[in-house]
Steps between C-alpha positions, in 0.01 A plus 500: 500500500630225265739620234562362155796573257553319171719550189594373159834608372809394320697595805514350855190653665547357857668819627200697367249267649675510849525879490133504402402297811710735717304794380177307601629402837303794669170329402558221757590140448597175683673315225662566161616313193636512145476247204675498169511313176857373506680243275162358395372461849315688764716599796403699814603635831260564792540638852286592811758772572557835342572559135867556576525140601324386184754693303775306680330172439444568125878601466610189694284266267610680192134607392541715205297522169323735268145378584361504858251593754534605869268549794453623857221324675270602784343188630135427453464133405769285693752629772814696406731205391734437211259227370229773484725768348463609142584431219323164491582222241267262339578147392290294239391181680703215391760724332702643775550416874318757714827621636664538156566812297157530368332627184304819608632772732243747633459786748162644611362782701135478613268217627344232284149437663442168309836351578350207692284398199793514267733324731269204509477492129876523463568225747272272311723565187807389715646834601679503827484815730808590695369824662174615668468805260220577265778607253623144433163421368548761220848350410356150471194625309718678236709175472191295443366728238838546328508373132804668369384872537537667832286792412221265418526295810505816723197637326313178560619487867395850591155441357452231772636715793269675742626762722789760457829438336800647337736219364825467316587159355748333260545143372810284462430430133469867394822699588477883483124505561308617808132537515322743747131541597297697740152529639451690822867543578729743345763403233702728276707445188833675461646566147877484500711754312865620470708215653182301561371544148312195388436386862152516681413490853207419730434651853225539754619850543682741273742586786652161461629606144637834614840546347432226239216657283260796524286367220208333671175352373231460781319168417125516535261256664501168314808567292751232401839609376762298306860606549760386240840624385442824306117487505198480720126503447193523730177309472180537679160302488241663259180599672296347212695203388663411828816414309835667556595746246800755463451834673724825511592649831654838539884514577558768761818665618497448881751623745491262785657720770764252587697756701206514753615159617818624638515512879734791524602602847179350678496185706170352325299604205209562733706763688607653163136511389363656812762782455410542133148597570543872481655460160230244399228745591661787323542298192138382514391869520738619259265525194210624714444874440139508587200281581334356190334163416757468204754412758344156468484471131301613191139503555521503873258801522231321323547190725509721816174667403329175431574314825317515832715283723846348521608143554863437602663168460833403650707263713726541807669838529314628206170418664590714781591791265144449357346500844663837571384643174136403594510763776627759240257417234194508718608814705639707228356375171167402667476172297407173654792269510545136577833311537529127439767255550561372148547136585151502665306724254466267204387205706193668661163626364505884462272748355651650191447859402618611143551845635782388732864609462699177557833595644783233540805568687829303457875568533593249227188517280509117475334397832293199401219548740448848410508444129251219542272740693526758246395258226210382716375852553525573124295169448230655705463795273724742690708635223629825657853381615802660627818390676763669735815300427878541500567312168391681182542190292316260728197290427290708735571815301421329173182361636363822647354786293650772717815498722723696741872391489673556824872574455640320807767316286579133556401379841728202595411438863201260537340729755366793309586846614544771223244325280240544792576858553483594121182299465356726765612796301330376181178417686491846652540652163208275375290639797579850391417446149163321580431787745563748234290323240208469750520862589638462859845657450532866482810673335624611854459145632683370196795738569519403859508135428768540227707708735472205764605256244792691383625522859464133561858401406642742754246402759591124451878582520432658838327180617791293390718709729319332794682169426728504812198530722330214322824280532473538880147370496587212268752362744201451747274355226747250394445322831124477451300230320164693472395854434187713442465790287221751534369786281172684429340632198726516191788398720341156580632367167840634579496305824416197287800568279714545803405167645540329169855639464602381843359152437656458148861566586543452878256203534354667807126431519323840458136597464339842434164629611307823487579631843136517599473118455734426783221466761306269272751215537861578435557661832510154638845449344659813660769426761846658574638251238275639222641824360217712353602718211270808449462730208397835652466793255340820623159453329137493598536148656798593728307531820317173441852339433628640828216315688583174320858554603394539852322156477840344413676689784240376754575139415870540544572519121801677360424763228730613215353806352575680183327831580486830306679785684186690624323198641617568858593128551793484726741215569482337849550155638313251280431759239776567236450784258687581168391845379425539131638827352172644384129417465413449131120487486352275238850393378609397856476120429781543261728649770379257784576176310872586464604458874291177507716381201804601696383320795440167320839530324708565806314235716567249220881600490517455883344149473743411207232402249556509117340838458483514110398142465268412778412128542210354301435824317552638136514842357266471201214255583422353166306199608152504665 
């Protein structure tokens, strides 16, 4: 979601700030802005349109300087409006008019939970608030605490904040200085070299700095970083003294895959990423030569031998990946598994078991709810942790003892596609590794599963060839306002994912149910105006599923069925069938989700929605 870019340089950094925001557009936003230290004053440009308009505004107003910060905002506190857009300025009471150029400029990702308390205190000091954001509170607080040293003021300010934040801030009286701080939201430091030697950068995502620097420092929880020309230093609060002291963080060479953000011949990034799935799956499997616990990190064998159950924590699409994996883990690895929505888990009483493998799933590795749930699980004494993640340098990977890195590449579209299918691949490999460790996987079974995994890219490519048939269906779906999705067994989570995709990008209300639940309530919704999408693999539940389909037909419902070729389900009036190329056993969910992605995508195109940037949503959800 929200994006931060900041810089200190001897050159004009506005083009770098704007380009950084463009690289972060895929995360989702509803306003944007840039502020600089120019001619001894703070200047800014803000917009509720796209970054391209902000670029034009900044050029028209002559905004150019060597010190500045920029931001894309996804609204939490306050509606999307220019006065709520970042950067926010602060003005000392009795010194500057509230609408004046200001003394402190600040951008912020995250949510400040005690903003009401701080707002009341700051109003008592004479500060005037021009926005409804929690961010403006931080700007005023820094201004209140400022006594000639911005680093000291920020250190004092963050000590009073409750919640999650990543901030970048500069002061009118200190040119060529930017302070950054993070707690619960990601922030990285970029070290300039070559033509940017002596310059330093801040960003919420290393991708924002692609093409500028590949020398990245991942700031840790509680870090405060001071950027000046030619030097920087990082401080963190000491556990014993509680005072800030200098710390050293590793400088890493990071290639941010900026080329992945190029659309190429595709109409939308989502379409591109759907069709990249065969390559993404092949890349994810590239280093897998056999099944071994060490696929998940050093010491995995010892951990796998020590556990007696699995707890999966995730949100949204990743939660559905975990729900699918539960079927695999219990049927193949024979290990009890529970799947929890991360945003709920930390707020309920649960029964901890130190012999639990806690598995988090996240595309970005920065999902705030999942990170918080992970920390909660650890606080309960569950220290065996693992993540399935698409970003090797993310907070999730750093927080977990074990990890499996999917190789989906950068996913730009808000609605996840290739990240989901590669997560399923990683979770299936985890299932096999646990089955092997627990003595439930023979060499013959391992060979069969590996063969099926190796064939997956070809199988997915065959499913993508069904696109013309799916397009024909989408034209009918585009005229609907509601839809039901049905699945059974391990395909029920796939039905859930199909419904989520349709509602995310086409804005059609869609729900998913286990097909056997129809007669327990949802059947009341079925009419000729309610399309019912059914996932129909040729598995042990097929005959039960056919009975459920007859329940729909008997009520005048119209069925749209993705069926394996040998299911003997034929098209007829009121029953539309698209035949899948082949039945794929335990890995069938990975194939069956692909036409559901295509259906959502082409329905959204037919309805004319903003496919890659659906309303109200963001790519990487870094607030609770």
